[in-house]
ZADO-1210 file (C-alpha; in nm, 4 decimals, padded with zeros to 6 digits):
<atoms>
<atom x="04.7882" y="-06.8828" z="-00.2841" code="UNK" pos="1"/>
<atom x="04.9657" y="-06.9486" z="00.0436" code="UNK" pos="2"/>
<atom x="04.8143" y="-06.6873" z="00.2880" code="UNK" pos="3"/>
<atom x="05.1852" y="-06.5085" z="00.2940" code="UNK" pos="4"/>
<atom x="05.0966" y="-06.3598" z="-00.0181" code="UNK" pos="5"/>
<atom x="01.9257" y="-03.1525" z="-01.5536" code="UNK" pos="6"/>
<atom x="01.9491" y="-03.1232" z="-01.1462" code="UNK" pos="7"/>
<atom x="01.7275" y="-03.2196" z="-01.4304" code="UNK" pos="8"/>
<atom x="01.9986" y="-03.2999" z="-01.6409" code="UNK" pos="9"/>
<atom x="01.9303" y="-02.9607" z="-01.6540" code="UNK" pos="10"/>
<atom x="02.0917" y="-02.8613" z="-01.3344" code="UNK" pos="11"/>
<atom x="01.8257" y="-02.7351" z="-01.1240" code="UNK" pos="12"/>
<atom x="01.9180" y="-02.6215" z="-00.7794" code="UNK" pos="13"/>
<atom x="01.6928" y="-02.8391" z="-00.5728" code="UNK" pos="14"/>
<atom x="01.8104" y="-02.7381" z="-00.2145" code="UNK" pos="15"/>
<atom x="01.4841" y="-02.5471" z="-00.1829" code="UNK" pos="16"/>
<atom x="01.2692" y="-02.8572" z="-00.1961" code="UNK" pos="17"/>
<atom x="01.4795" y="-03.1660" z="-00.1510" code="UNK" pos="18"/>
<atom x="01.6114" y="-03.2651" z="00.1909" code="UNK" pos="19"/>
<atom x="01.9582" y="-03.4019" z="00.2256" code="UNK" pos="20"/>
<atom x="02.0071" y="-03.7481" z="00.3598" code="UNK" pos="21"/>
<atom x="02.0968" y="-03.7119" z="00.7270" code="UNK" pos="22"/>
<atom x="02.4615" y="-03.7589" z="00.7914" code="UNK" pos="23"/>
<atom x="02.4125" y="-04.0379" z="01.0518" code="UNK" pos="24"/>
<atom x="02.1748" y="-04.2473" z="00.8427" code="UNK" pos="25"/>
<atom x="02.3124" y="-04.6110" z="00.7680" code="UNK" pos="26"/>
<atom x="02.4061" y="-04.6409" z="00.3919" code="UNK" pos="27"/>
<atom x="02.2353" y="-04.8567" z="00.1523" code="UNK" pos="28"/>
<atom x="02.4602" y="-05.1334" z="-00.0039" code="UNK" pos="29"/>
<atom x="02.5748" y="-04.9801" z="-00.3422" code="UNK" pos="30"/>
<atom x="02.8700" y="-04.8783" z="-00.5351" code="UNK" pos="31"/>
<atom x="03.1551" y="-04.7354" z="-00.3473" code="UNK" pos="32"/>
<atom x="03.3028" y="-04.5599" z="-00.6616" code="UNK" pos="33"/>
<atom x="03.0655" y="-04.3200" z="-00.8519" code="UNK" pos="34"/>
<atom x="03.2430" y="-04.4161" z="-01.1913" code="UNK" pos="35"/>
<atom x="03.4555" y="-04.6574" z="-01.3617" code="UNK" pos="36"/>
<atom x="03.8224" y="-04.6590" z="-01.2097" code="UNK" pos="37"/>
<atom x="04.0861" y="-04.6903" z="-01.4685" code="UNK" pos="38"/>
<atom x="04.3556" y="-04.9111" z="-01.2872" code="UNK" pos="39"/>
<atom x="04.6166" y="-05.1989" z="-01.3508" code="UNK" pos="40"/>
<atom x="04.6097" y="-05.5507" z="-01.2502" code="UNK" pos="41"/>
<atom x="04.9401" y="-05.7526" z="-01.1588" code="UNK" pos="42"/>
<atom x="04.9074" y="-06.1174" z="-01.2232" code="UNK" pos="43"/>
<atom x="05.1345" y="-06.3200" z="-00.9999" code="UNK" pos="44"/>
<atom x="05.2667" y="-06.6600" z="-01.0276" code="UNK" pos="45"/>
<atom x="05.4897" y="-06.8486" z="-00.7661" code="UNK" pos="46"/>
<atom x="05.8299" y="-06.9495" z="-00.8784" code="UNK" pos="47"/>
<atom x="05.8068" y="-07.2987" z="-01.0364" code="UNK" pos="48"/>
<atom x="06.0541" y="-07.4775" z="-00.8009" code="UNK" pos="49"/>
<atom x="05.8605" y="-07.3588" z="-00.4810" code="UNK" pos="50"/>
<atom x="05.5407" y="-07.4390" z="-00.6199" code="UNK" pos="51"/>
<atom x="05.6489" y="-07.7884" z="-00.7193" code="UNK" pos="52"/>
<atom x="05.7845" y="-07.8533" z="-00.3659" code="UNK" pos="53"/>
<atom x="05.4713" y="-07.7166" z="-00.1993" code="UNK" pos="54"/>
<atom x="05.2520" y="-07.9368" z="-00.4097" code="UNK" pos="55"/>
<atom x="05.4447" y="-08.2436" z="-00.3767" code="UNK" pos="56"/>
<atom x="05.4823" y="-08.2287" z="-00.0047" code="UNK" pos="57"/>
<atom x="05.1620" y="-08.0191" z="00.1050" code="UNK" pos="58"/>
<atom x="05.4124" y="-07.8218" z="00.3215" code="UNK" pos="59"/>
<atom x="05.5438" y="-07.4702" z="00.2357" code="UNK" pos="60"/>
<atom x="05.8988" y="-07.4959" z="00.1387" code="UNK" pos="61"/>
<atom x="06.1466" y="-07.3862" z="00.4263" code="UNK" pos="62"/>
<atom x="06.3195" y="-07.1189" z="00.2071" code="UNK" pos="63"/>
<atom x="06.4358" y="-06.8335" z="00.4245" code="UNK" pos="64"/>
<atom x="06.5069" y="-06.6099" z="00.1228" code="UNK" pos="65"/>
<atom x="06.1770" y="-06.6787" z="-00.0264" code="UNK" pos="66"/>
<atom x="05.9985" y="-06.6128" z="00.3001" code="UNK" pos="67"/>
<atom x="06.1921" y="-06.3092" z="00.3690" code="UNK" pos="68"/>
<atom x="06.0864" y="-06.1564" z="00.0140" code="UNK" pos="69"/>
<atom x="05.7069" y="-06.2813" z="00.0737" code="UNK" pos="70"/>
<atom x="05.7277" y="-06.0843" z="00.4097" code="UNK" pos="71"/>
<atom x="05.8491" y="-05.7860" z="00.2297" code="UNK" pos="72"/>
<atom x="05.6017" y="-05.8086" z="-00.0326" code="UNK" pos="73"/>
<atom x="05.3155" y="-05.7943" z="00.1979" code="UNK" pos="74"/>
<atom x="05.4598" y="-05.4833" z="00.3529" code="UNK" pos="75"/>
<atom x="05.5131" y="-05.3268" z="00.0198" code="UNK" pos="76"/>
<atom x="05.1681" y="-05.3678" z="-00.0808" code="UNK" pos="77"/>
<atom x="05.0323" y="-05.2431" z="00.2592" code="UNK" pos="78"/>
<atom x="05.2202" y="-04.9175" z="00.2048" code="UNK" pos="79"/>
<atom x="05.0733" y="-04.8940" z="-00.1604" code="UNK" pos="80"/>
<atom x="04.6995" y="-04.9399" z="00.0060" code="UNK" pos="81"/>
<atom x="04.7896" y="-04.6682" z="00.2435" code="UNK" pos="82"/>
<atom x="04.9240" y="-04.4302" z="00.0091" code="UNK" pos="83"/>
<atom x="04.5762" y="-04.4624" z="-00.1930" code="UNK" pos="84"/>
<atom x="04.7143" y="-04.6766" z="-00.4986" code="UNK" pos="85"/>
<atom x="04.6277" y="-05.0351" z="-00.3984" code="UNK" pos="86"/>
<atom x="04.2358" y="-05.1278" z="-00.4640" code="UNK" pos="87"/>
<atom x="04.2329" y="-05.5011" z="-00.4163" code="UNK" pos="88"/>
<atom x="04.4466" y="-05.8077" z="-00.3549" code="UNK" pos="89"/>
<atom x="04.4059" y="-06.1709" z="-00.3037" code="UNK" pos="90"/>
<atom x="04.4835" y="-06.5194" z="-00.4241" code="UNK" pos="91"/>
<atom x="04.3341" y="-06.8515" z="-00.5331" code="UNK" pos="92"/>
<atom x="04.3241" y="-07.1134" z="-00.2537" code="UNK" pos="93"/>
<atom x="04.4504" y="-07.4686" z="-00.3033" code="UNK" pos="94"/>
<atom x="04.7197" y="-07.6119" z="-00.5294" code="UNK" pos="95"/>
<atom x="04.5668" y="-07.5794" z="-00.8705" code="UNK" pos="96"/>
<atom x="04.8269" y="-07.5979" z="-01.1568" code="UNK" pos="97"/>
<atom x="04.7350" y="-07.2551" z="-01.2629" code="UNK" pos="98"/>
<atom x="04.7416" y="-07.1080" z="-00.9049" code="UNK" pos="99"/>
<atom x="04.7820" y="-06.7279" z="-00.9155" code="UNK" pos="100"/>
<atom x="04.7179" y="-06.4193" z="-00.7309" code="UNK" pos="101"/>
<atom x="04.6384" y="-06.0752" z="-00.8272" code="UNK" pos="102"/>
<atom x="04.6764" y="-05.7021" z="-00.7208" code="UNK" pos="103"/>
<atom x="04.4638" y="-05.4369" z="-00.8548" code="UNK" pos="104"/>
<atom x="04.6059" y="-05.0783" z="-00.8301" code="UNK" pos="105"/>
<atom x="04.6191" y="-04.7364" z="-00.9688" code="UNK" pos="106"/>
<atom x="04.8979" y="-04.5727" z="-01.1638" code="UNK" pos="107"/>
<atom x="04.9401" y="-04.2650" z="-01.3814" code="UNK" pos="108"/>
<atom x="05.0551" y="-04.4911" z="-01.6840" code="UNK" pos="109"/>
<atom x="05.1781" y="-04.8163" z="-01.7976" code="UNK" pos="110"/>
<atom x="05.5254" y="-04.7502" z="-01.7210" code="UNK" pos="111"/>
<atom x="05.4627" y="-04.6427" z="-01.3728" code="UNK" pos="112"/>
<atom x="05.2461" y="-04.9619" z="-01.3159" code="UNK" pos="113"/>
<atom x="05.5459" y="-05.1747" z="-01.4484" code="UNK" pos="114"/>
<atom x="05.7730" y="-04.9911" z="-01.2193" code="UNK" pos="115"/>
<atom x="05.5505" y="-05.0493" z="-00.9174" code="UNK" pos="116"/>
<atom x="05.5505" y="-05.4228" z="-01.0033" code="UNK" pos="117"/>
<atom x="05.9192" y="-05.4529" z="-01.0733" code="UNK" pos="118"/>
<atom x="05.9889" y="-05.3015" z="-00.7154" code="UNK" pos="119"/>
<atom x="05.7837" y="-05.5620" z="-00.5475" code="UNK" pos="120"/>
<atom x="06.0336" y="-05.7281" z="-00.3303" code="UNK" pos="121"/>
<atom x="05.9129" y="-06.0714" z="-00.4139" code="UNK" pos="122"/>
<atom x="05.9456" y="-05.9772" z="-00.7873" code="UNK" pos="123"/>
<atom x="06.2860" y="-05.8437" z="-00.7286" code="UNK" pos="124"/>
<atom x="06.3806" y="-06.1804" z="-00.5535" code="UNK" pos="125"/>
<atom x="06.2436" y="-06.3976" z="-00.8443" code="UNK" pos="126"/>
<atom x="05.9993" y="-06.5563" z="-00.6019" code="UNK" pos="127"/>
<atom x="05.7025" y="-06.4234" z="-00.7889" code="UNK" pos="128"/>
<atom x="05.6638" y="-06.3609" z="-01.1849" code="UNK" pos="129"/>
<atom x="05.4441" y="-06.0884" z="-01.2493" code="UNK" pos="130"/>
<atom x="05.2611" y="-05.9453" z="-01.5490" code="UNK" pos="131"/>
<atom x="05.0914" y="-05.6071" z="-01.5462" code="UNK" pos="132"/>
<atom x="04.8009" y="-05.5119" z="-01.7742" code="UNK" pos="133"/>
<atom x="04.5436" y="-05.2304" z="-01.7865" code="UNK" pos="134"/>
<atom x="04.2223" y="-05.3021" z="-01.5829" code="UNK" pos="135"/>
<atom x="03.9059" y="-05.1152" z="-01.5509" code="UNK" pos="136"/>
<atom x="03.7109" y="-05.1531" z="-01.2255" code="UNK" pos="137"/>
<atom x="03.3388" y="-05.0989" z="-01.3047" code="UNK" pos="138"/>
<atom x="03.2516" y="-05.1142" z="-00.9177" code="UNK" pos="139"/>
<atom x="03.3342" y="-05.1643" z="-00.5665" code="UNK" pos="140"/>
<atom x="03.0992" y="-05.2614" z="-00.2919" code="UNK" pos="141"/>
<atom x="03.0406" y="-05.0225" z="-00.0138" code="UNK" pos="142"/>
<atom x="02.9032" y="-05.3144" z="00.1948" code="UNK" pos="143"/>
<atom x="03.1996" y="-05.3108" z="00.4486" code="UNK" pos="144"/>
<atom x="03.1222" y="-04.9585" z="00.5710" code="UNK" pos="145"/>
<atom x="02.9991" y="-04.9460" z="00.9104" code="UNK" pos="146"/>
<atom x="02.6198" y="-04.9940" z="00.9299" code="UNK" pos="147"/>
<atom x="02.5676" y="-05.0535" z="00.5562" code="UNK" pos="148"/>
<atom x="02.2662" y="-05.2608" z="00.4730" code="UNK" pos="149"/>
<atom x="02.0489" y="-05.3781" z="00.1830" code="UNK" pos="150"/>
<atom x="01.7764" y="-05.1190" z="00.1376" code="UNK" pos="151"/>
<atom x="01.4344" y="-05.1087" z="-00.0340" code="UNK" pos="152"/>
<atom x="01.4441" y="-05.0428" z="-00.4092" code="UNK" pos="153"/>
<atom x="01.4377" y="-04.6594" z="-00.4849" code="UNK" pos="154"/>
<atom x="01.1422" y="-04.5375" z="-00.7020" code="UNK" pos="155"/>
<atom x="01.3857" y="-04.3682" z="-00.9225" code="UNK" pos="156"/>
<atom x="01.6668" y="-04.6017" z="-01.0752" code="UNK" pos="157"/>
<atom x="02.0054" y="-04.4570" z="-01.1709" code="UNK" pos="158"/>
<atom x="02.2185" y="-04.6355" z="-01.4287" code="UNK" pos="159"/>
<atom x="02.5852" y="-04.5144" z="-01.4766" code="UNK" pos="160"/>
<atom x="02.6846" y="-04.6101" z="-01.8305" code="UNK" pos="161"/>
<atom x="03.0415" y="-04.6282" z="-01.9191" code="UNK" pos="162"/>
<atom x="03.0382" y="-04.7577" z="-02.2768" code="UNK" pos="163"/>
<atom x="03.0001" y="-04.7226" z="-02.5667" code="UNK" pos="164"/>
<atom x="02.9032" y="-04.3830" z="-02.4566" code="UNK" pos="165"/>
<atom x="02.9371" y="-04.2414" z="-02.1214" code="UNK" pos="166"/>
<atom x="02.5923" y="-04.1453" z="-01.9981" code="UNK" pos="167"/>
<atom x="02.3264" y="-04.1352" z="-01.6923" code="UNK" pos="168"/>
<atom x="02.0072" y="-04.3043" z="-01.7184" code="UNK" pos="169"/>
<atom x="01.7163" y="-04.2539" z="-01.4914" code="UNK" pos="170"/>
<atom x="01.3794" y="-04.4278" z="-01.4945" code="UNK" pos="171"/>
<atom x="01.0625" y="-04.3722" z="-01.2832" code="UNK" pos="172"/>
<atom x="00.6917" y="-04.4598" z="-01.3153" code="UNK" pos="173"/>
<atom x="00.4525" y="-04.2023" z="-01.1829" code="UNK" pos="174"/>
<atom x="00.0988" y="-04.2569" z="-01.1109" code="UNK" pos="175"/>
<atom x="-00.0719" y="-04.0439" z="-01.3862" code="UNK" pos="176"/>
<atom x="-00.1618" y="-04.0647" z="-01.7437" code="UNK" pos="177"/>
<atom x="00.0571" y="-03.9786" z="-02.0275" code="UNK" pos="178"/>
<atom x="-00.1460" y="-03.6614" z="-02.0841" code="UNK" pos="179"/>
<atom x="-00.0883" y="-03.5452" z="-01.7335" code="UNK" pos="180"/>
<atom x="00.2794" y="-03.6127" z="-01.7567" code="UNK" pos="181"/>
<atom x="00.3230" y="-03.4387" z="-02.0999" code="UNK" pos="182"/>
<atom x="00.1328" y="-03.1425" z="-01.9515" code="UNK" pos="183"/>
<atom x="00.3679" y="-03.1404" z="-01.6503" code="UNK" pos="184"/>
<atom x="00.6700" y="-03.0973" z="-01.8917" code="UNK" pos="185"/>
<atom x="00.5502" y="-02.9061" z="-02.1698" code="UNK" pos="186"/>
<atom x="00.3338" y="-02.6188" z="-02.0021" code="UNK" pos="187"/>
<atom x="00.4251" y="-02.3621" z="-01.7652" code="UNK" pos="188"/>
<atom x="00.1514" y="-02.4224" z="-01.5377" code="UNK" pos="189"/>
<atom x="00.2170" y="-02.7841" z="-01.5435" code="UNK" pos="190"/>
<atom x="00.5899" y="-02.7553" z="-01.4721" code="UNK" pos="191"/>
<atom x="00.5199" y="-02.4889" z="-01.1988" code="UNK" pos="192"/>
<atom x="00.3293" y="-02.7636" z="-01.0084" code="UNK" pos="193"/>
<atom x="00.6458" y="-02.9770" z="-00.9383" code="UNK" pos="194"/>
<atom x="00.9581" y="-02.7820" z="-01.0527" code="UNK" pos="195"/>
<atom x="00.9392" y="-02.4221" z="-00.9254" code="UNK" pos="196"/>
<atom x="00.7137" y="-02.1286" z="-00.9367" code="UNK" pos="197"/>
<atom x="00.9118" y="-01.9095" z="-01.1976" code="UNK" pos="198"/>
<atom x="00.9126" y="-02.1147" z="-01.5135" code="UNK" pos="199"/>
<atom x="00.9473" y="-02.0364" z="-01.8850" code="UNK" pos="200"/>
<atom x="00.8202" y="-02.3241" z="-02.0929" code="UNK" pos="201"/>
<atom x="00.8309" y="-02.2803" z="-02.4951" code="UNK" pos="202"/>
<atom x="00.7403" y="-02.6159" z="-02.6418" code="UNK" pos="203"/>
<atom x="00.9205" y="-02.5524" z="-02.9799" code="UNK" pos="204"/>
<atom x="01.2616" y="-02.6283" z="-03.1357" code="UNK" pos="205"/>
<atom x="01.4937" y="-02.3766" z="-02.9825" code="UNK" pos="206"/>
<atom x="01.2466" y="-02.2739" z="-02.7189" code="UNK" pos="207"/>
<atom x="01.3362" y="-02.2037" z="-02.3592" code="UNK" pos="208"/>
<atom x="01.2721" y="-02.4540" z="-02.0786" code="UNK" pos="209"/>
<atom x="01.4118" y="-02.2510" z="-01.8071" code="UNK" pos="210"/>
<atom x="01.3614" y="-02.2224" z="-01.4168" code="UNK" pos="211"/>
<atom x="01.4512" y="-01.9376" z="-01.2286" code="UNK" pos="212"/>
<atom x="01.5431" y="-01.9842" z="-00.8648" code="UNK" pos="213"/>
<atom x="01.6608" y="-01.7129" z="-00.6323" code="UNK" pos="214"/>
<atom x="02.0144" y="-01.6613" z="-00.7538" code="UNK" pos="215"/>
<atom x="02.0496" y="-01.9101" z="-01.0013" code="UNK" pos="216"/>
<atom x="01.8884" y="-02.0407" z="-01.3436" code="UNK" pos="217"/>
<atom x="01.8533" y="-02.3958" z="-01.4683" code="UNK" pos="218"/>
<atom x="01.7039" y="-02.5940" z="-01.7342" code="UNK" pos="219"/>
<atom x="01.7823" y="-02.5800" z="-02.1055" code="UNK" pos="220"/>
<atom x="01.6934" y="-02.5365" z="-02.4619" code="UNK" pos="221"/>
<atom x="01.4752" y="-02.7548" z="-02.6507" code="UNK" pos="222"/>
<atom x="01.6388" y="-02.9168" z="-02.9461" code="UNK" pos="223"/>
<atom x="01.3409" y="-03.1207" z="-03.0610" code="UNK" pos="224"/>
<atom x="01.0321" y="-03.3344" z="-02.9432" code="UNK" pos="225"/>
<atom x="00.7779" y="-03.5944" z="-03.0405" code="UNK" pos="226"/>
<atom x="00.4284" y="-03.5107" z="-02.9256" code="UNK" pos="227"/>
<atom x="00.3518" y="-03.7463" z="-02.6276" code="UNK" pos="228"/>
<atom x="00.6830" y="-03.9419" z="-02.6796" code="UNK" pos="229"/>
<atom x="01.0045" y="-03.7273" z="-02.6190" code="UNK" pos="230"/>
<atom x="01.1866" y="-03.4086" z="-02.5483" code="UNK" pos="231"/>
<atom x="01.5347" y="-03.3444" z="-02.6223" code="UNK" pos="232"/>
<atom x="01.6955" y="-03.0559" z="-02.4614" code="UNK" pos="233"/>
<atom x="02.0582" y="-02.9049" z="-02.4634" code="UNK" pos="234"/>
<atom x="02.0897" y="-02.8952" z="-02.0849" code="UNK" pos="235"/>
<atom x="02.2470" y="-02.6309" z="-01.8613" code="UNK" pos="236"/>
<atom x="02.4731" y="-02.7532" z="-01.5852" code="UNK" pos="237"/>
<atom x="02.4772" y="-02.5835" z="-01.2501" code="UNK" pos="238"/>
<atom x="02.6724" y="-02.2508" z="-01.2383" code="UNK" pos="239"/>
<atom x="02.9495" y="-02.4452" z="-01.0305" code="UNK" pos="240"/>
<atom x="03.0354" y="-02.6376" z="-01.3243" code="UNK" pos="241"/>
<atom x="03.1122" y="-02.3351" z="-01.5792" code="UNK" pos="242"/>
<atom x="03.2722" y="-02.5357" z="-01.8770" code="UNK" pos="243"/>
<atom x="02.9853" y="-02.8179" z="-01.8582" code="UNK" pos="244"/>
<atom x="02.7367" y="-02.5351" z="-01.8382" code="UNK" pos="245"/>
<atom x="02.8652" y="-02.3425" z="-02.1364" code="UNK" pos="246"/>
<atom x="02.9070" y="-02.6430" z="-02.3519" code="UNK" pos="247"/>
<atom x="02.6189" y="-02.8398" z="-02.2158" code="UNK" pos="248"/>
<atom x="02.4935" y="-03.1927" z="-02.2150" code="UNK" pos="249"/>
<atom x="02.1928" y="-03.3496" z="-02.3985" code="UNK" pos="250"/>
<atom x="01.9201" y="-03.4658" z="-02.2184" code="UNK" pos="251"/>
<atom x="01.6447" y="-03.6774" z="-02.3508" code="UNK" pos="252"/>
<atom x="01.3099" y="-03.7399" z="-02.1730" code="UNK" pos="253"/>
<atom x="01.1012" y="-04.0265" z="-02.3045" code="UNK" pos="254"/>
<atom x="00.7446" y="-04.1021" z="-02.1877" code="UNK" pos="255"/>
<atom x="00.5550" y="-04.4446" z="-02.2045" code="UNK" pos="256"/>
<atom x="00.2059" y="-04.5140" z="-02.0929" code="UNK" pos="257"/>
<atom x="00.1874" y="-04.8463" z="-01.8898" code="UNK" pos="258"/>
<atom x="-00.0965" y="-05.0096" z="-01.6926" code="UNK" pos="259"/>
<atom x="00.0467" y="-04.8583" z="-01.3617" code="UNK" pos="260"/>
<atom x="00.0980" y="-04.5179" z="-01.4859" code="UNK" pos="261"/>
<atom x="00.3481" y="-04.3343" z="-01.7055" code="UNK" pos="262"/>
<atom x="00.7101" y="-04.4439" z="-01.7277" code="UNK" pos="263"/>
<atom x="00.9449" y="-04.1555" z="-01.7696" code="UNK" pos="264"/>
<atom x="01.3221" y="-04.2282" z="-01.8774" code="UNK" pos="265"/>
<atom x="01.5955" y="-03.9567" z="-01.8736" code="UNK" pos="266"/>
<atom x="01.8981" y="-04.0366" z="-02.0782" code="UNK" pos="267"/>
<atom x="02.1797" y="-03.7655" z="-02.0330" code="UNK" pos="268"/>
<atom x="02.4844" y="-03.7823" z="-02.2757" code="UNK" pos="269"/>
<atom x="02.7478" y="-03.5679" z="-02.4105" code="UNK" pos="270"/>
<atom x="02.9999" y="-03.6018" z="-02.1321" code="UNK" pos="271"/>
<atom x="03.3565" y="-03.5197" z="-02.1998" code="UNK" pos="272"/>
<atom x="03.6754" y="-03.5830" z="-02.0175" code="UNK" pos="273"/>
<atom x="03.8218" y="-03.3800" z="-01.7363" code="UNK" pos="274"/>
<atom x="03.7771" y="-03.3360" z="-01.3618" code="UNK" pos="275"/>
<atom x="03.4937" y="-03.0878" z="-01.3844" code="UNK" pos="276"/>
<atom x="03.3082" y="-03.3099" z="-01.6179" code="UNK" pos="277"/>
<atom x="03.3486" y="-03.6099" z="-01.3819" code="UNK" pos="278"/>
<atom x="03.2432" y="-03.3893" z="-01.0850" code="UNK" pos="279"/>
<atom x="02.9313" y="-03.2785" z="-01.2765" code="UNK" pos="280"/>
<atom x="02.8436" y="-03.6339" z="-01.3695" code="UNK" pos="281"/>
<atom x="02.8683" y="-03.7583" z="-01.0103" code="UNK" pos="282"/>
<atom x="02.6607" y="-03.4391" z="-00.8963" code="UNK" pos="283"/>
<atom x="02.3784" y="-03.4857" z="-01.1489" code="UNK" pos="284"/>
<atom x="02.3668" y="-03.8578" z="-01.0909" code="UNK" pos="285"/>
<atom x="02.2167" y="-03.7461" z="-00.7424" code="UNK" pos="286"/>
<atom x="02.0393" y="-03.4316" z="-00.8504" code="UNK" pos="287"/>
<atom x="01.8478" y="-03.5815" z="-01.1528" code="UNK" pos="288"/>
<atom x="01.7127" y="-03.8544" z="-00.9291" code="UNK" pos="289"/>
<atom x="01.5876" y="-03.6049" z="-00.6758" code="UNK" pos="290"/>
<atom x="01.4374" y="-03.4159" z="-00.9335" code="UNK" pos="291"/>
<atom x="01.2296" y="-03.7272" z="-01.0786" code="UNK" pos="292"/>
<atom x="01.1420" y="-03.7975" z="-00.7160" code="UNK" pos="293"/>
<atom x="01.0019" y="-03.4637" z="-00.7057" code="UNK" pos="294"/>
<atom x="00.7931" y="-03.5370" z="-01.0077" code="UNK" pos="295"/>
<atom x="00.6676" y="-03.8437" z="-00.8524" code="UNK" pos="296"/>
<atom x="00.5694" y="-03.6711" z="-00.5282" code="UNK" pos="297"/>
<atom x="00.3747" y="-03.4181" z="-00.7377" code="UNK" pos="298"/>
<atom x="00.1490" y="-03.7097" z="-00.8782" code="UNK" pos="299"/>
<atom x="00.1322" y="-03.8891" z="-00.5469" code="UNK" pos="300"/>
<atom x="00.0639" y="-03.5976" z="-00.3257" code="UNK" pos="301"/>
<atom x="-00.0824" y="-03.3190" z="-00.5304" code="UNK" pos="302"/>
<atom x="00.0850" y="-02.9939" z="-00.6837" code="UNK" pos="303"/>
<atom x="00.3393" y="-02.8538" z="-00.4667" code="UNK" pos="304"/>
<atom x="00.2520" y="-02.5405" z="-00.2756" code="UNK" pos="305"/>
<atom x="00.5688" y="-02.3373" z="-00.3045" code="UNK" pos="306"/>
<atom x="00.4675" y="-02.0728" z="-00.0497" code="UNK" pos="307"/>
<atom x="00.4231" y="-02.3363" z="00.2122" code="UNK" pos="308"/>
<atom x="00.7316" y="-02.5379" z="00.1037" code="UNK" pos="309"/>
<atom x="00.9567" y="-02.2276" z="00.1256" code="UNK" pos="310"/>
<atom x="00.8058" y="-02.1185" z="00.4631" code="UNK" pos="311"/>
<atom x="00.9026" y="-02.4725" z="00.6101" code="UNK" pos="312"/>
</atoms>
């Protein structure tokens, strides 16, 4: 268009052993939004007579009323941007027959979205034709943040899944045999070498898989397991998320022997709707990655000396 237009899924409080990223560290290029954004898209077409004149002459028509409406249109959506509603806007370049522009924005309902579009000065002046449709934003880049740069791949990969069921998926390959990793998850002594020194591990259906930090408890209840293959838990969320902690999510750990070590996959499901659930999802997307990094560190550097770690 014309330029006018756990913590382990289980909730472990890892502040004891996991250092936070320095506030002044340059961000890695990644998603700006932690989860999918439910939004609306306004598809815009220029009024036919203006488009035909523009295409025939190669010059933007000298139409004072249309130009006035377009100027007001820009100011209107700039205000929506500053109010936190508008997410993205742009238009195709050139004089293609289907030339169109679009604006993606948030609204509380289809009716509110329609009203925002109808109040656009260029729509009210019949300079634009507009349609509004629901639009899900999967991700926005953060590459325009000051200092953002590509970073080396992280050892723990995190995948946020929106459909068909909301989930968090974590994957890491640790330099250890399957036997060693299974021991780290299924015995008290093995878990104490990387999780925390006060552990309860009962490898049975309904058994505890509990870590006790000073002032907090995390972990979950073992729902089922396949020896050397998987463990399914009903996971406790941190105390700051009381509803999620009470109702619990499901955490499935899977283990696979590779030539380079053992691949550990954690899939966390059972997420419900609501702000507390969304906040817990975002929190554990970071916390569970930190947790598996701690598992990786145990097999790279040896068992964690908790007395030394706490003193530091």
